[in-house]
C-alpha positions in Angstrom: 10.3 15.7 3.4 9.4 18.5 5.7 9.2 21.4 3.2 5.7 22.9 3.6 5.9 25.7 1.0 6.1 23.2 -1.8 4.8 19.9 -0.4 5.0 16.6 -2.2 1.7 15.0 -3.3 1.0 11.3 -2.4 -1.8 8.9 -3.3 -2.5 5.9 -1.0 -4.9 3.2 -2.1 -7.0 1.7 0.7 -6.1 4.4 3.1 -9.1 4.5 5.4 -8.0 2.0 8.0 -5.2 -0.4 9.2 -1.9 -0.1 7.5 -3.3 2.3 4.9 -4.5 4.7 7.5 -1.0 4.6 9.2 0.7 5.3 5.9 -1.6 8.3 5.3 -1.0 9.7 8.7 2.8 9.2 8.5 3.2 10.8 5.1 0.9 13.7 6.2 2.9 14.1 9.4 6.0 14.3 7.2 4.6 17.3 5.3 3.0 15.7 2.3 -0.5 16.4 1.0 -2.1 12.9 0.9 -5.1 11.7 -1.1 -6.5 8.3 -0.5 -9.2 6.0 -1.8 -11.6 3.8 0.0 -14.2 1.4 -1.4 -16.9 1.0 1.2 -20.1 3.0 0.9 -19.7 3.7 4.6 -17.3 6.6 4.8 -16.9 6.6 8.6 -13.4 5.1 8.6 -12.3 7.6 5.9 -13.7 10.6 7.9 -11.9 9.3 11.0 -8.6 9.1 9.1 -9.0 12.7 7.8 -9.9 13.9 11.3 -6.9 12.3 12.8 -4.6 13.9 10.2 -6.1 17.3 10.5 -5.9 17.2 14.3 -2.1 17.1 13.9 -2.1 19.9 11.4 -1.7 17.7 8.3 -3.7 17.4 5.1 -5.4 14.4 3.6 -8.5 13.9 1.6 -10.4 10.6 0.9 -12.4 9.6 -2.2 -14.7 6.6 -2.7 -13.1 5.1 -5.8 -13.4 1.6 -7.3 -9.8 0.9 -8.3 -11.0 -2.0 -10.5 -12.6 0.4 -12.9 -10.2 2.1 -15.2 -12.4 5.2 -15.9 -12.9 5.7 -12.1 -9.1 5.4 -11.5 -8.3 7.9 -14.2 -10.9 10.3 -13.0 -9.5 10.1 -9.5 -5.9 10.7 -10.6 -6.9 13.6 -12.9 -8.8 15.2 -10.1 -5.7 15.1 -7.9 -3.6 16.5 -10.7 -6.0 19.3 -11.3 -5.9 20.3 -7.7 -2.1 20.0 -7.2 -0.4 19.9 -10.6 1.8 16.9 -9.6 1.8 13.4 -8.0 5.1 12.4 -6.5 4.3 9.3 -4.5 1.9 6.3 -5.1 1.5 3.7 -2.5 -0.3 0.6 -3.8 -1.7 -0.6 -0.5 -5.3 -1.7 -1.2 -5.9 -5.4 -0.6 -8.3 -8.0 0.5 -8.3 -11.7 1.6 -10.7 -14.4 0.8 -9.1 -17.4 2.4 -9.8 -21.1 1.8 -8.0 -24.3 0.9 -7.6 -24.5 -2.9 -9.9 -27.6 -3.4 -12.7 -25.6 -1.9 -11.8 -22.2 -3.2 -14.4 -20.7 -5.6 -13.6 -18.8 -8.8 -15.1 -15.8 -7.2 -12.8 -16.0 -4.2 -9.8 -16.3 -6.6 -10.9 -13.5 -8.9 -11.8 -11.0 -6.2 -8.3 -11.3 -4.5 -6.4 -11.2 -7.7 -8.4 -8.2 -9.0 -8.1 -6.0 -5.9 -4.5 -6.8 -5.0 -3.0 -6.9 -8.5 -5.3 -5.4 -11.1 -5.9 -2.4 -8.9 -2.1 -1.8 -8.6 -1.7 -2.1 -12.3 -4.4 0.5 -13.1 -3.2 3.0 -10.4 0.5 2.6 -11.5 -0.4 3.1 -15.1 -2.4 6.2 -14.3 0.5 7.8 -12.3 3.4 7.1 -14.6 2.8 9.9 -17.2 2.8 12.7 -14.7 5.8 11.2 -12.9 7.7 10.9 -16.2 6.9 14.5 -17.0 8.3 15.7 -13.7 11.2 13.2 -13.8 10.7 12.2 -10.2 8.5 9.6 -8.5 8.2 7.0 -5.8 6.0 3.9 -6.3 5.7 1.7 -3.3 3.7 -1.6 -3.2 2.5 -3.2 0.0 2.9 -6.9 -0.6 3.3 -9.6 2.1 5.8 -12.2 3.2 3.1 -14.6 2.0 3.9 -13.6 -1.5 7.5 -14.8 -0.9 6.9 -18.0 1.2 3.3 -18.9 0.4 0.7 -19.9 3.0 -1.7 -22.7 3.3 -5.3 -21.5 2.7 -4.1 -18.4 0.9 -3.1 -19.5 -2.6 -5.1 -16.6 -4.1 -3.6 -14.0 -1.8 -0.1 -15.4 -2.1 -0.4 -15.4 -5.9 -1.6 -11.8 -6.0 1.2 -10.6 -3.6 3.9 -12.5 -5.5 2.6 -11.0 -8.7 2.8 -7.5 -7.1 6.5 -8.1 -6.4 7.2 -9.1 -10.0 5.1 -6.2 -11.3 6.8 -3.6 -9.2 10.3 -4.9 -10.1 9.4 -4.6 -13.7 8.2 -1.1 -13.3 11.5 -0.3 -11.5 13.4 -1.5 -14.5 11.3 0.4 -17.0 11.3 3.7 -15.0 14.8 3.9 -13.4 16.3 6.1 -16.1 13.5 8.7 -15.4 14.4 9.0 -11.7 11.3 7.0 -10.7 11.9 4.3 -8.1 9.6 1.4 -7.4 10.0 -0.8 -4.3 8.0 -3.3 -2.3 7.4 -3.5 1.4 6.5 -7.1 2.5 4.9 -7.1 6.0 4.8 -10.1 8.2 2.0 -10.5 10.8 0.8 -7.0 11.6 -1.6 -6.1 14.4 -4.7 -4.9 12.5 -8.4 -5.5 12.6 -7.8 -8.7 10.7 -5.4 -10.2 13.3 -7.7 -9.0 16.1 -10.2 -11.6 14.9 -7.7 -14.4 15.7 -8.3 -16.2 19.0 -5.7 -16.5 21.7 -4.5 -19.9 20.6 -4.0 -18.7 17.0 -2.2 -15.6 18.1 0.1 -17.6 20.3 0.9 -20.0 17.4 1.8 -17.0 15.3 4.0 -15.4 17.9 5.9 -18.6 18.4 7.1 -18.4 14.8 8.3 -14.8 15.1 11.9 -14.3 16.5 11.0 -10.9 17.9 8.0 -12.5 19.7 5.6 -9.7 18.8 3.4 -8.8 15.9 4.3 -5.8 13.9 2.3 -2.5 14.1 1.0 -0.5 11.2 3.6 2.2 12.2 6.4 -0.3 11.6 5.2 -0.5 7.9 4.5 3.2 7.5 8.0 4.2 8.7 9.5 2.2 5.9 7.1 3.7 3.4 8.1 7.2 4.6 11.8 6.5 4.0 11.2 5.0 0.5 9.1 8.1 -0.3 11.9 10.4 0.5 14.8 12.0 -1.3 17.1 9.9 0.8 15.9 6.7 -0.9 16.7 7.9 -4.4 19.2 5.2 -5.2 17.0 2.3 -4.0 14.8 0.7 -6.6 13.4 -2.8 -7.4 13.9 -4.0 -3.8 11.7 -6.0 -1.5 12.0 -5.0 2.2 10.7 -7.5 4.6 9.2 -6.0 7.8 8.4 -9.2 9.7 10.3 -9.3 13.0 12.6 -11.9 11.5 9.9 -14.4 10.5 11.3 -14.9 7.0 15.0 -15.3 7.9 
């Protein structure tokens, strides 16, 4: 999508760093006006994302929004609609981890991960469907994980949330297909982000030994797929799970 006279409007949740920041940058580079949320009171990452996009001539704007609060989500989406008149793309990217083996996992660890990764996607998707239905065009893209397909020891909460996100998005795809609204899932493998930077050398070597391509993915590997799924060229693709994992899940 390179048309700048009538650019498409995208919302990306969790867009201030990591994979989310790359998605914001890539969609803005592709001519979209991108709005994103962040949750931290510290807005330095959000300001850096905006500065990086503007440096390349694109547009993005960040908002501190708690995507677990329905009123806040609706206000955010209404604000974007008031500014732009449309929302064409939603990327449900926001997510957290609170790892631990199940016998030691607290209810708080379970609830936090399920809420941010799954409830947040529910609230944002529900908020965007009415404008997409009115315009009879839309792209909904969920960032899940191969953990949601295969499971992972120490991440039962995260795996459950990401598996739920797959089922949720496939259901939305079935409900919305006749309205020319697609819904798809991107399932990253191990991606080089701030989270994986915290792993020690031994842990990183163990991960790489499991990946046929012998490297971790980059945020740009994910955002490139999101860019395609957001485009007119992906209009006949819906309800699919695209694994971007270097062959890990073969």
